[in-house]
VOKE-215494 format. One record per residue (C-alpha): residue number from 1; residue in three letters; chain; z, y, x. Coordinates in steps of 0.25 Angstrom, whole numbers, plus 5000, padded with zeros to 4 digits. Layout:
ZADREN  num  residu  chaine    c3    c2    c1
ZADREN  NUM     Ala       A     Z     Y     X
...
END
This chain:
ZADREN  num  residu  chaine    c3    c2    c1
ZADREN    1     Met       A  4963  5188  5060
ZADREN    2     Lys       A  4967  5180  5049
ZADREN    3     His       A  4956  5174  5045
ZADREN    4     Thr       A  4954  5167  5056
ZADREN    5     Ala       A  4968  5161  5060
ZADREN    6     Val       A  4966  5155  5046
ZADREN    7     Arg       A  4954  5150  5048
ZADREN    8     Ala       A  4956  5143  5061
ZADREN    9     Trp       A  4972  5136  5054
ZADREN   10     Cys       A  4961  5133  5043
ZADREN   11     Met       A  4951  5124  5053
ZADREN   12     Ile       A  4964  5121  5062
ZADREN   13     Leu       A  4968  5114  5047
ZADREN   14     Ser       A  4955  5108  5043
ZADREN   15     Ala       A  4954  5101  5054
ZADREN   16     Gln       A  4967  5095  5057
ZADREN   17     Leu       A  4967  5086  5041
ZADREN   18     Ser       A  4951  5085  5044
ZADREN   19     Gly       A  4957  5077  5057
ZADREN   20     Ala       A  4968  5070  5047
ZADREN   21     Ala       A  4959  5065  5037
ZADREN   22     Pro       A  4955  5054  5044
ZADREN   23     Asn       A  4972  5049  5048
ZADREN   24     Ala       A  4971  5051  5032
ZADREN   25     Trp       A  4961  5042  5028
ZADREN   26     Gly       A  4962  5032  5039
ZADREN   27     His       A  4972  5022  5032
ZADREN   28     His       A  4961  5020  5021
ZADREN   29     Ser       A  4952  5014  5030
ZADREN   30     Phe       A  4945  5000  5026
ZADREN   31     Ala       A  4942  4996  5043
ZADREN   32     Met       A  4950  4983  5042
ZADREN   33     Phe       A  4940  4975  5030
ZADREN   34     Glu       A  4927  4970  5033
ZADREN   35     Pro       A  4916  4983  5024
ZADREN   36     Phe       A  4903  4972  5025
ZADREN   37     Lys       A  4913  4958  5020
ZADREN   38     Ser       A  4916  4955  5007
ZADREN   39     Phe       A  4923  4942  5003
ZADREN   40     Thr       A  4928  4937  4986
ZADREN   41     Phe       A  4936  4925  4984
ZADREN   42     Lys       A  4947  4923  4973
ZADREN   43     Ala       A  4964  4925  4974
ZADREN   44     Thr       A  4975  4928  4965
ZADREN   45     Val       A  4981  4941  4966
ZADREN   46     Lys       A  4994  4941  4973
ZADREN   47     Thr       A  4998  4955  4973
ZADREN   48     Phe       A  4992  4968  4967
ZADREN   49     Gln       A  5001  4981  4975
ZADREN   50     Trp       A  4996  4993  4971
ZADREN   51     Thr       A  5000  5004  4980
ZADREN   52     Asn       A  4991  5014  4989
ZADREN   53     Pro       A  4986  5015  5000
ZADREN   54     His       A  4978  5002  4994
ZADREN   55     Val       A  4982  4991  4984
ZADREN   56     Val       A  4980  4979  4992
ZADREN   57     Leu       A  4976  4966  4982
ZADREN   58     Trp       A  4985  4952  4988
ZADREN   59     Val       A  4977  4941  4984
ZADREN   60     Leu       A  4979  4924  4988
ZADREN   61     Val       A  4968  4919  4988
ZADREN   62     Gln       A  4965  4903  4989
ZADREN   63     Pro       A  4958  4898  5004
ZADREN   64     Glu       A  4943  4889  4998
ZADREN   65     Gly       A  4951  4877  5007
ZADREN   66     Gly       A  4964  4876  5001
ZADREN   67     Gly       A  4979  4880  5005
ZADREN   68     Ala       A  4989  4893  5003
ZADREN   69     Pro       A  4982  4903  4996
ZADREN   70     Gln       A  4979  4916  5005
ZADREN   71     Glu       A  4984  4931  5003
ZADREN   72     Trp       A  4975  4940  5004
ZADREN   73     Ser       A  4975  4958  5004
ZADREN   74     Val       A  4965  4965  4998
ZADREN   75     Glu       A  4966  4981  5001
ZADREN   76     Thr       A  4959  4990  4989
ZADREN   77     Thr       A  4959  5005  4988
ZADREN   78     Ser       A  4971  5012  4983
ZADREN   79     Pro       A  4978  5012  4969
ZADREN   80     Gly       A  4974  5026  4961
ZADREN   81     Val       A  4958  5021  4969
ZADREN   82     Leu       A  4961  5010  4959
ZADREN   83     Thr       A  4965  5015  4949
ZADREN   84     Arg       A  4952  5023  4948
ZADREN   85     Ser       A  4947  5010  4947
ZADREN   86     Gly       A  4951  5002  4936
ZADREN   87     Trp       A  4962  4997  4943
ZADREN   88     Ser       A  4976  4995  4942
ZADREN   89     Arg       A  4991  4990  4949
ZADREN   90     Leu       A  4990  4978  4939
ZADREN   91     Ser       A  4973  4976  4939
ZADREN   92     Leu       A  4979  4963  4948
ZADREN   93     Lys       A  4991  4956  4945
ZADREN   94     Pro       A  4997  4945  4954
ZADREN   95     Gly       A  4992  4931  4950
ZADREN   96     Asp       A  4977  4938  4947
ZADREN   97     Arg       A  4964  4927  4950
ZADREN   98     Val       A  4954  4937  4956
ZADREN   99     Ser       A  4940  4938  4964
ZADREN  100     Val       A  4942  4946  4976
ZADREN  101     Thr       A  4931  4952  4987
ZADREN  102     Phe       A  4936  4961  4997
ZADREN  103     Ser       A  4934  4964  5011
ZADREN  104     Pro       A  4940  4958  5020
ZADREN  105     Leu       A  4947  4964  5031
ZADREN  106     Arg       A  4942  4962  5047
ZADREN  107     Asp       A  4953  4955  5053
ZADREN  108     Gly       A  4952  4941  5044
ZADREN  109     Ser       A  4966  4943  5038
ZADREN  110     His       A  4967  4942  5021
ZADREN  111     Gly       A  4963  4955  5015
ZADREN  112     Gly       A  4952  4964  5011
ZADREN  113     Gln       A  4947  4977  5004
ZADREN  114     Leu       A  4945  4973  4988
ZADREN  115     His       A  4932  4974  4983
ZADREN  116     Ser       A  4935  4970  4970
ZADREN  117     Val       A  4944  4960  4964
ZADREN  118     Thr       A  4941  4954  4950
ZADREN  119     Leu       A  4951  4945  4942
ZADREN  120     Leu       A  4944  4933  4939
ZADREN  121     Glu       A  4955  4930  4926
ZADREN  122     Thr       A  4946  4942  4920
ZADREN  123     Gly       A  4934  4947  4931
ZADREN  124     Gln       A  4936  4961  4929
ZADREN  125     Thr       A  4935  4966  4943
ZADREN  126     Leu       A  4941  4976  4951
ZADREN  127     Val       A  4934  4982  4961
ZADREN  128     Pro       A  4942  4996  4969
ZADREN  129     Gly       A  4938  5011  4969
ZADREN  130     Ser       A  4925  5005  4965
ZADREN  131     Gly       A  4922  5022  4964
ZADREN  132     Lys       A  4922  5023  4949
ZADREN  133     Glu       A  4934  5023  4940
ZADREN  134     Gln       A  4937  5008  4928
ZADREN  135     Pro       A  4946  5016  4920
ZADREN  136     Gly       A  4954  5003  4911
ZADREN  137     Leu       A  4953  4992  4924
ZADREN  138     Gln       A  4965  4981  4921
END
């Protein structure tokens, strides 16, 4: 009888934990981005926000027709994943000229999901979560 009660308790606990998993992972959805579209443009780094749960790169883009620079936010993965891919909080600094490739937001606002960023001065390309560690990137 005792083993049956323990087994029942384990089954209930397991069911509760598996039901919580979708909620725990829900904030990591990338449904707001257009996964089959990709934009690339040159910009100037305004801010590199190295925070959890996602690092955000804020850039200023000069419109082709002229006018005031437009501010764009490009989201990437967590600082931990970026660190394992060779990034640091100093990888991008305000004023750096960059080429940014990203998937845009579905609603058309100025933002997207980062695919890569290239420092125009050095040619160094940084890719988030590339799947293999790249020690030594600056």
